[in-house]
C-alpha positions in Angstrom: 0.0 0.0 0.0 3.0 2.3 -0.5 2.2 3.1 -4.1 0.7 6.4 -5.0 -2.9 6.1 -6.2 -2.5 6.9 -9.9 0.3 4.4 -10.8 -1.5 1.8 -8.7 -4.8 2.2 -10.4 -3.1 2.1 -13.8 -1.3 -1.1 -12.8 -4.7 -2.6 -12.0 -6.0 -1.7 -15.5 -2.8 -3.2 -17.1 -3.3 -6.5 -15.1 -6.9 -6.7 -16.4 -5.8 -6.1 -20.0 -2.9 -8.6 -19.8 -5.2 -11.4 -18.6 -7.1 -11.1 -21.9 -4.3 -10.9 -24.3 -5.0 -13.3 -27.3 -1.5 -14.9 -27.0 -2.4 -16.0 -23.5 -6.0 -17.3 -24.0 -6.4 -18.4 -27.6 -3.9 -21.4 -27.6 -5.8 -23.1 -24.8 -8.9 -23.5 -27.0 -7.6 -24.5 -30.4 -9.5 -27.3 -32.0 -8.1 -30.8 -32.5 -5.5 -31.0 -35.2 -6.6 -32.5 -38.5 -5.1 -33.3 -41.9 -7.1 -30.8 -43.8 -6.0 -27.1 -43.8 -7.6 -24.9 -41.1 -9.6 -22.0 -42.7 -9.3 -19.0 -40.3 -11.8 -16.1 -40.5 -12.7 -13.4 -38.0 -13.7 -9.9 -37.1 -13.1 -7.6 -34.1 -10.5 -5.4 -32.4 -8.7 -8.6 -31.2 -9.1 -10.5 -34.5 -5.6 -9.9 -35.9 -3.8 -10.7 -32.6 -6.0 -13.8 -32.2 -5.0 -14.9 -35.8 -1.3 -14.5 -35.0 -1.8 -16.6 -31.8 -3.3 -19.3 -33.9 -0.4 -19.2 -36.4 2.1 -19.5 -33.6 0.5 -22.6 -32.2 -1.1 -24.4 -35.1 1.2 -27.1 -36.5 -0.6 -27.9 -39.7 -1.5 -25.8 -42.8 -3.9 -22.9 -42.5 -5.1 -20.0 -44.5 -7.8 -17.3 -44.1 -8.7 -13.7 -43.6 -9.7 -11.5 -40.6 -10.7 -7.9 -40.2 -9.8 -5.5 -37.4 -10.0 -1.9 -36.5 -7.7 0.7 -38.1 -4.4 0.5 -36.2 -5.1 -2.8 -34.6 -3.6 -5.0 -37.3 -0.5 -7.2 -36.6 1.7 -9.0 -39.1 0.5 -12.6 -39.9 2.2 -15.0 -42.3 -0.7 -17.1 -43.5 -3.8 -15.2 -42.6 -4.7 -12.0 -44.5 -5.4 -9.1 -42.2 -7.8 -6.3 -43.3 -8.6 -3.1 -41.5 -11.8 -1.1 -41.4 -13.6 1.6 -39.5 -15.1 1.5 -36.0 -17.6 2.3 -34.4 -19.5 3.3 -37.6 -18.8 0.9 -40.5 -17.3 2.1 -43.8 -17.0 0.7 -47.3 -14.0 -1.4 -46.2 -16.3 -3.1 -43.6 -18.5 -4.3 -46.5 -15.6 -5.5 -48.6 -14.2 -7.4 -45.6 -17.5 -9.1 -45.0 -17.7 -10.1 -48.7 -14.1 -11.3 -48.6 -14.8 -13.5 -45.6 -17.8 -15.1 -47.3 -15.7 -15.8 -50.3 -13.1 -17.5 -48.1 -15.7 -20.1 -46.9 -17.6 -20.5 -50.2 -17.9 -24.1 -51.4 -16.4 -25.8 -48.4 -17.3 -29.4 -47.8 -18.0 -31.7 -44.8 -14.2 -32.5 -44.5 -13.2 -28.9 -44.1 -12.7 -27.1 -40.8 -13.3 -23.4 -40.1 -12.0 -21.5 -37.1 -13.8 -18.2 -36.6 -12.2 -15.6 -34.3 -14.6 -13.0 -32.9 -14.2 -10.1 -30.5 -15.8 -6.7 -29.7 -16.1 -4.4 -32.6 -16.9 -7.1 -35.1 -20.4 -5.7 -35.7 -19.0 -2.6 -37.4 -15.9 -4.2 -38.9 -17.8 -7.0 -40.7 -20.8 -5.2 -42.1 -23.0 -6.5 -44.9 -26.3 -4.6 -45.2 -29.5 -6.6 -45.4 -31.4 -7.1 -48.6 -32.4 -3.7 -50.0 -30.3 -1.7 -47.6 -27.3 0.5 -48.5 -24.2 1.1 -46.5 -25.5 4.6 -45.8 -28.7 3.1 -44.3 -26.6 0.9 -42.0 -24.3 3.8 -41.0 -27.3 6.0 -40.2 -29.0 3.4 -38.0 -25.7 2.5 -36.3 -24.9 6.1 -35.5 -28.4 6.7 -34.1 -28.1 3.6 -31.9 -24.8 4.8 -30.5 -26.3 8.1 -29.5 -29.6 6.8 -28.2 -28.7 5.3 -24.8 -29.6 1.8 -26.0 -27.6 -0.9 -24.3 -25.3 -3.3 -26.2 -27.9 -6.1 -26.2 -30.5 -3.9 -27.8 -28.1 -2.4 -30.3 -26.9 -5.8 -31.4 -30.5 -7.1 -31.8 -31.2 -4.4 -34.3 -27.8 -5.0 -36.1 -28.5 -8.7 -36.4 -31.7 -8.2 -38.2 -30.4 -5.6 -40.7 -27.5 -7.8 -41.8 -26.7 -10.6 -44.3 -23.8 -12.0 -42.2 -24.7 -11.5 -38.5 -27.3 -13.4 -36.5 -26.1 -16.9 -37.5 -25.9 -16.1 -41.2 -22.1 -16.7 -41.4 -22.6 -20.2 -39.9 -25.1 -20.9 -42.6 -22.6 -19.9 -45.2 -19.9 -22.2 -43.7 -22.2 -25.3 -43.5 -21.6 -28.2 -44.0 -18.0 -27.7 -42.9 -16.9 -28.3 -39.3 -16.9 -25.0 -37.4 -15.3 -23.7 -34.2 -15.7 -20.2 -33.0 -13.4 -18.6 -30.4 -14.6 -15.4 -28.8 -13.2 -12.7 -26.6 -16.3 -11.3 -24.8 -16.9 -7.6 -24.5 -20.6 -7.8 -23.5 -22.3 -7.9 -20.1 -23.4 -11.4 -19.4 -21.1 -12.9 -22.1 -24.0 -14.0 -24.3 -22.3 -15.3 -27.5 -25.1 -14.0 -29.7 -24.0 -10.4 -28.7 -20.3 -10.8 -29.4 -19.8 -9.2 -32.8 -23.6 -9.6 -33.2 -23.4 -13.3 -33.3 -22.5 -14.2 -36.9 -22.0 -17.8 -36.0 -24.6 -18.2 -33.2 -28.3 -19.0 -33.4 -30.4 -16.0 -32.5 -33.8 -16.3 -30.7 -34.7 -12.6 -31.0 -36.9 -11.4 -33.9 -37.5 -8.6 -36.3 -40.4 -7.5 -34.1 -38.0 -7.2 -31.2 -35.7 -5.1 -33.3 -38.6 -2.8 -34.4 -39.7 -2.4 -30.7 -36.2 -1.3 -29.7 -36.1 1.3 -32.5 -39.5 2.6 -31.6 -38.6 2.8 -27.9 -35.4 4.9 -28.5 -36.9 7.0 -31.3 -34.6 5.6 -34.0 -35.6 7.0 -37.4 -35.3 4.0 -39.6 -34.6 4.4 -43.3 -37.6 3.1 -45.4 -35.7 0.0 -46.6 -34.7 -0.9 -43.0 -38.3 -0.5 -41.8 -39.5 -2.6 -44.7 -36.9 -5.4 -43.9 -37.9 -5.5 -40.2 -41.7 -5.0 -40.7 -42.0 -7.8 -43.4 -39.9 -10.2 -41.4 -37.5 -10.6 -44.3 -34.6 -9.7 -42.0 -35.2 -12.6 -39.7 -32.0 -14.1 -38.2 -31.0 -17.8 -38.1 -32.6 -19.6 -35.2 -30.7 -21.8 -32.7 -32.3 -25.1 -33.9 -31.1 -24.5 -37.5 -29.3 -27.5 -39.1 -26.3 -25.3 -39.9 -25.2 -25.4 -36.2 -25.1 -29.2 -36.1 -21.3 -29.3 -36.5 -20.6 -26.0 -34.8 -18.8 -25.4 -31.4 -18.0 -22.1 -29.7 -15.8 -21.1 -26.7 -15.4 -17.9 -24.9 -11.6 -17.7 -24.3 -11.5 -14.4 -22.4 -14.2 -12.4 -20.6 -14.7 -9.4 -18.4 -14.9 -11.5 -15.3 -11.4 -12.9 -15.6 -10.0 -9.4 -16.2 -11.6 -8.2 -12.9 -10.2 -11.3 -11.1 -6.7 -10.4 -12.3 -7.1 -6.9 -10.9 -8.5 -8.2 -7.7 -5.5 -10.5 -7.2 -3.1 -7.6 -7.7 -5.1 -5.4 -5.2 -5.2 -8.1 -2.5 -1.5 -8.8 -3.0 -0.9 -5.1 -2.4 -2.7 -5.3 0.9 -6.2 -3.9 0.0 -9.6 -5.2 0.8 -11.5 -5.7 -2.5 -15.2 -5.4 -3.3 -16.2 -6.5 -6.8 -19.6 -5.2 -7.9 -19.8 -7.4 -11.0 -18.7 -7.6 -14.6 -22.1 -7.0 -16.2 -23.1 -3.5 -14.9 -25.2 -1.6 -17.3 -27.2 1.7 -17.1 -26.8 5.3 -17.9 -23.2 6.3 -17.1 -24.0 9.4 -15.1 -26.6 7.4 -13.0 -24.2 4.6 -12.2 -21.7 7.3 -11.2 -24.2 8.6 -8.6 -24.6 5.1 -7.2 -20.8 4.5 -7.0 -20.3 7.9 -5.4 -22.8 7.0 -2.6 -21.1 3.7 -2.0 -17.6 5.3 -1.9 -18.7 7.9 0.6 -20.3 5.2 2.8 -17.0 3.2 2.8 -15.0 6.3 3.5 -17.2 6.9 6.6 -16.7 3.3 7.8 -20.3 2.3 7.0 -19.8 0.3 3.8 -19.5 -3.4 3.1 -15.7 -3.2 3.1 -13.3 -1.1 5.1 -10.8 1.4 3.8 -8.1 1.1 2.5 -9.9 -0.8 -0.2 -10.5 -1.1 -4.0 -14.0 -1.3 -5.5 -14.0 -3.0 -9.0 -16.6 -3.2 -11.6 -17.1 -4.0 -15.3 -19.8 -4.0 -17.9 -20.9 -1.5 -20.5 -22.6 1.7 -19.6 -24.8 3.8 -21.9 -24.7 7.5 -22.8 -27.7 9.3 -24.1 -26.1 12.0 -26.2 -27.6 15.4 -25.6 -24.7 17.7 -26.4 -22.2 18.3 -29.1 -19.0 17.6 -27.1 -16.4 14.8 -27.4 -17.2 12.1 -25.0 -17.3 8.4 -24.2 -19.1 6.3 -21.6 -16.1 5.9 -19.3 -15.2 9.6 -19.2 -18.8 10.5 -18.9 -19.0 8.2 -15.8 -15.9 9.9 -14.3 -17.1 13.4 -15.1 -20.4 12.7 -13.3 -18.5 10.8 -10.5 -16.2 13.8 -9.8 -19.2 16.1 -9.5 -21.0 13.7 -7.2 -18.0 13.2 -4.9 -17.3 17.0 -4.8 -13.7 16.6 -3.7 -14.4 13.9 -1.0 -11.1 13.1 0.7 -9.3 9.9 0.0 -11.4 8.7 -3.0 -9.7 8.1 -6.4 -11.1 6.5 -9.5 -10.1 5.1 -12.9 -12.4 4.1 -15.7 -11.3 2.9 -19.1 -12.2 0.7 -22.1 -9.9 -2.3 -22.2 -9.7 -2.0 -26.0 -7.9 1.3 -25.6 -10.7 3.4 -27.1 -13.5 5.1 -25.1 -16.0 6.1 -27.7 -14.6 7.4 -31.0 -11.3 8.7 -29.4 -7.9 7.0 -29.2 -8.1 7.5 -25.5 -8.9 4.6 -23.2 -10.4 6.6 -20.3 -9.3 8.8 -17.5 -8.7 9.2 -13.7 -10.1 11.4 -11.0 -8.8 12.3 -7.5 -10.0 14.5 -4.7 -8.5 17.6 -6.3 -10.0 17.1 -9.7 -12.7 19.8 -9.4 -10.3 22.3 -7.7 -7.8 21.9 -10.5 -10.6 22.2 -13.1 -11.8 25.5 -11.5 -8.2 26.8 -11.5 -8.2 26.3 -15.3 -11.6 27.9 -15.8 -13.3 24.5 -16.5 -16.9 23.9 -15.4 -17.3 20.2 -14.8 -21.1 20.4 -14.9 -21.1 22.2 -18.3 -18.8 19.6 -19.8 -21.1 16.8 -18.5 -24.2 18.6 -19.9 -22.5 18.8 -23.3 -21.2 15.2 -23.2 -17.7 16.8 -23.5 -15.8 14.8 -20.9 -12.8 14.0 -23.2 -12.1 17.7 -23.6 -12.4 18.1 -19.8 -9.9 15.4 -18.9 -7.5 16.3 -21.7 -7.3 19.9 -20.3 -6.5 18.4 -16.8 -3.9 16.0 -18.2 -5.8 13.1 -16.6 -6.5 10.9 -19.7 -5.5 7.3 -19.7 -3.9 6.3 -23.0 -2.9 2.7 -23.6 -2.6 2.6 -27.4 -4.2 -0.4 -29.2 -4.4 -3.2 -26.7 -5.6 -5.7 -29.4 -8.1 -7.3 -27.0 -11.4 -6.2 -25.6 -13.1 -7.4 -22.4 -15.3 -4.3 -22.0 -15.0 -1.5 -19.5 -12.9 -1.5 -16.3 -13.6 0.7 -13.4 -11.7 0.9 -10.1 -12.4 3.1 -7.0 -9.5 3.4 -4.6 -10.6 4.5 -1.1 -7.9 5.4 1.4 -8.2 7.0 4.8 -7.1 10.6 4.9 -3.5 11.0 6.1 
């Protein structure tokens, strides 16, 4: 407990990320070696690193193609690596989806496909549904990201507006043998929500997708409304024959990342309270709850005693009301700093384990008891930045951003509260 708060909290984040590195977790789940070449496909922020881990540990012949986010590619010898845009798909996302489908075309029952999926795959492997244009998908995706919808709701809509998600890739691969390895970035680790489930049967319906869009006021392009309203966008259901020879494994998940951070905190002498790896809700509302908990612990009235660390994961939502530059982790911290109002001995870090919080190449930020005082000294109004969803600008001015660079993995958001008695 001799470390200063900021390096210690950053070490907790690094431990969480390290536990989910593809080179650590992918080799443990590789399928049984066979004589036929292994065909590797995949999409997501970790896809290229996962492909390289497969190459390093697969003894036989292999080939294939994966797509990852710009800047997240790594050199592979036998697997082609493509890059595309995230979080809103671009033309390269469509080309990547088409390229992946060509890779598995005309496979037979003796062939074996390995699909590598991680967070971000929904945007990176985009194939608009029948009658939709890329512009239609971009508009719906952008609206969903601003709406406050949670990841389960967003992915339900995405699955029903796609020709590759919601089990459709599995149908394209059939009758080949098929194994999917996933790094989960979704609360609850439901495989159908990881990259919108291209190889997983989907029990949700077009009606469900329409209901979500109506609830959040998503203005659907006419072709999208027609696709959902007619039922023509229905996904592949779990009992479909194409899943008869398919297996899937989650090789890394938010829970194990929190466990890695918990081990480090306990080894450093702190009590640890883990709130769970599947927390959802509006970022600023969750911040209020966590501020109340932290104050209780600081007063000696909470479920653990200070000095302690409170950990949580999951994916929060942001309803965009302003025109600022923000992300769900920095919005949480902006609101948390206001709610704590300089409370002594309480520090916090929140970051996305993929290295990008929202559309910025910044993983997140940190706050401390002097955050608001330092902001006022610089002429910054924390409440104004929160109202405008402008937390990235706020923390950049303070020099409190957390920048990891591309981590090439993604096990969702990581939050740590450090509560220490005042000296």
